[in-house]
N, C-alpha and C positions, 0 to 999 in steps of 0.2 A: 521530860519528854524530848529534851534536846540530845539525849544520849541514845540515839537509835542504834540498832545493831549493825546496820550497814550505813555507808556514807557516800554521797556523791558530791564532788566539787560543785559549788554554786547552788546547792539546795537552799531554799528560802526561809528556813526556820529563823535564823538570826536576824535577817532583814525584816521578817514579819514582826518579830519581837521588838525591833527598834523603831520601825516606821508605822506599823499598823495596830499596835497594842491598844491605843485609845479607841480606835474604830471598833475593834473586836469587843472590847469591854462594853460598848454602848449598843452593839448589834443584838439582834434576836433571831438570827437565821437558824433553821432547824435541819437544813441539808446543805452540806458543803461538798462541792464537786470539783475535782481536779482532773481535767482531760489529759494532761501530761503529768501523770502521778509521780514518777520517780520515787523518792522517799518521802513524799507528801509533807514537806516541812510546814507549809501554811496550815494544813489540817491538823497536824500534831500540836501546833501552838494554839490553834482555835480550840481544840479539845482541852488543852491545859487550862484555859481561862473559862471555858463554858461547859465543862462536863457535868455540872450539876443539873443541867437541862436534860432530863431523861428522854426527851424526844429528839435530841440531837443525833444525826447520823451523817455518814460520809459515803461518797461515791468516788472511787479512785480508779482511773483508767491508765493503762500504759501498753504500748505495743510490744514490750519486752515480755514474752510469754514465760520465760524462766522466772523473772521477777514476780509476776503475778501468781505463778504457781507456788513460789516460796511464801508469799503473803497468805495465800489460801491455806497452806499447810500450817502456818503460824496461827491463823484464825481457828482452824480445826483442832489443833493440839499444840499450843505454844511451847509448853515445857518439853513434850516429847520430841518436837522438831528441833529444839535447841540442844537437847541431849544428843541427838543424832549428829548435829553439826559439831558439837563438842568432841564426839568420838572420832569423827572424820579428821578434825584438826589434831587430836592426840595421836592418831595413827600416823599422820604425816610427820609429826615432830618427835616421836618417841626415840628415834635414833639420831636426832640432830641436836647439836649443842650450840651452834653459832647461827645468828640471824642470816648471814650471807648465804649459808647453805639452804635455808628455807626460801630465801629470795630466788635463788637459782632453780630450786625444785619447782616452785609455784609458777615460775615464768614459762615453763614448758608444759604445764598441766591445764588442759581445757576444761576438766571436770571439777575444778576448784574455784569456780566463779565467786561464790559467796565467802569462801575463806579469804580470797584476795581482797574483796570489798571490805571485809571486816578488819583485816589485819594490815591494810595498806596505810603506812605511816605517811606523814606530810612530805618527807623527802624521797618517797618512792620505794622504801624498803618494806618488806613483809616481816613484821616483828612479832615474836611470840608474846612478849609482854604487852604489846599493843592489842593483840587479840584477846588476851586474858582480861585486860582492863575493859575493853568494849563488851565482852561477854558478861562480866560481873556487873557492870553498870546497868546493862539492859535487864538482867535478871532481877536486880533490885527493884525495878519498875514494872515487873511482869504483870502485876494485878491491874495496873493502869492500862498497859498495852492489851491485856486480855479484854478489858472493857471496851477500849477503842476498836479493836478488831471485831468484837461482837456487833458493834454499831456500823461496821463498814462493809460495803459490797465492792468487790474487786472485779474489774473488767479488763479484758485483753482484746481491745477493738481498735480498728483504724480510728483515729481521732475524729475525722469528719463523720464517720458512721455513728460514733458515740454521741457527738453533738446533735445529730439529727434524731437520735433516739430519745432525747430528753423531753419530758413532759412539762407542762406549764404549772406545776404545783407551786403553791406559795411558800414563802420563807426559804427560798433556794438561792445560794450564792455560788457562782462559777468563778474559780480562780485559775487563770491561765498562766502557766510558766513554761512556754515553749522553748526549745533550743534557740539560742540567739541567732538572729538573721545574719546570713553571710559569715558565720563564725568559722574560724580556722581550727576549732576544737575538733579532733578526729571523731570523738564519740558523738557530738552533735551532728557532724556531717553525715556519719553513718546512719544516725536516726532519721534525718530528713531524706537520705537516699532511699529509704524504704518507700517513698512516694515517687511517682514518675517525674514530678516536677515540684521541687521543694518550694519555689517561689509561688506557684499556683496554690499550693497548700496554705502558705502563709496568707495570701490574699483572701482565700476562702474563709479562713479563721477570722481574719480582721473584719471581713464582711459580716460574718455571724455576730461578732462583737457589736458592730454598729447597728444591726437590724434587730437583734434579739431584745425582748422585753425583760429578760432575766437580769437581775443585778450581777455585775461582773467586775472583777479586778484583773488587769492584764499587766504583766511585768515584761518589759522589753528593753533590749539595748537601745541606746539613743540613735535614732535614724531620723534625719532632719525632715524628710518628706512625710514620714509617718507621724512625727511630732506635729507637723503642720496640719495634717488631716485630722488628727486626734486631739487638736488643741482644746476643744470644748470638754474633753474628758480628762484633761491633764490633772494629775493630783500632786505628784512630787517627783523630784529627781534626786538621785543619790549616786555616790561612787561606791562600787563594790569590787571586791577582788575577783577577777575573772577566772584565772587558772592558778592553782597553788604553785605549780612549777615555775610559772613565768613571773609571779609576783607583780602582776600588772593591775592597775586600777582602770575600771571601765565605767562609763556613765550608764546607769540604768534609769528607767522611768516607770513609775507606777501609774497606770491609767485606770480610772474607775468610771462606772456607769450605773446609775440608778441605785446607788447604795446610800 
């Protein structure tokens, strides 16, 4: 389940595996919710450890409408969607023999979002071999992904509207992995610019975390004032690689409530 078909820098699969494995093994939640879904690394690892629970389900929300549409297509017809993606990639590369040509081609194409996300190598090149490896690894796990997608509902909502829509059913765990506060990452900044005031959005989410009765996990970059306010919820701190291109380590904190 760590070989997902697309990849975002900073997704929390490996961090979950390293820091929350024992917690997940001992837990019995039947609904995992990610308001900032991305590539839902926490849920994928939770599924890996707990999929024998036939009542286990997932709720994944993201404001990226293209991303959610892609997930819904995978849920409806995983193999058919992957075959279409494979054909798109083959059509792009049939006359290309060098990776640099593919890199230049994709750089100017707005309609190749998922080809870029799949084939984007660590050094920022779009590699044919990288795509093939990702595609083949994902298809080897297709039955597991079919099962997980079948258990998952995907939502394309404003995160605050999504949180307000949640009911108080039992055995529900909310996992927050928002864009890091005051990040200089252009993608994160663009994400939060979808809100009129990114700071207000963060404060509203933090207020929800404090007031809700739902069990919650919140992963945040280290901010002294938030660390002070959230000190009663503090779980653990770790260093994580923030952006692959910069090779910088950043302090992250996992806050927990009612788990």
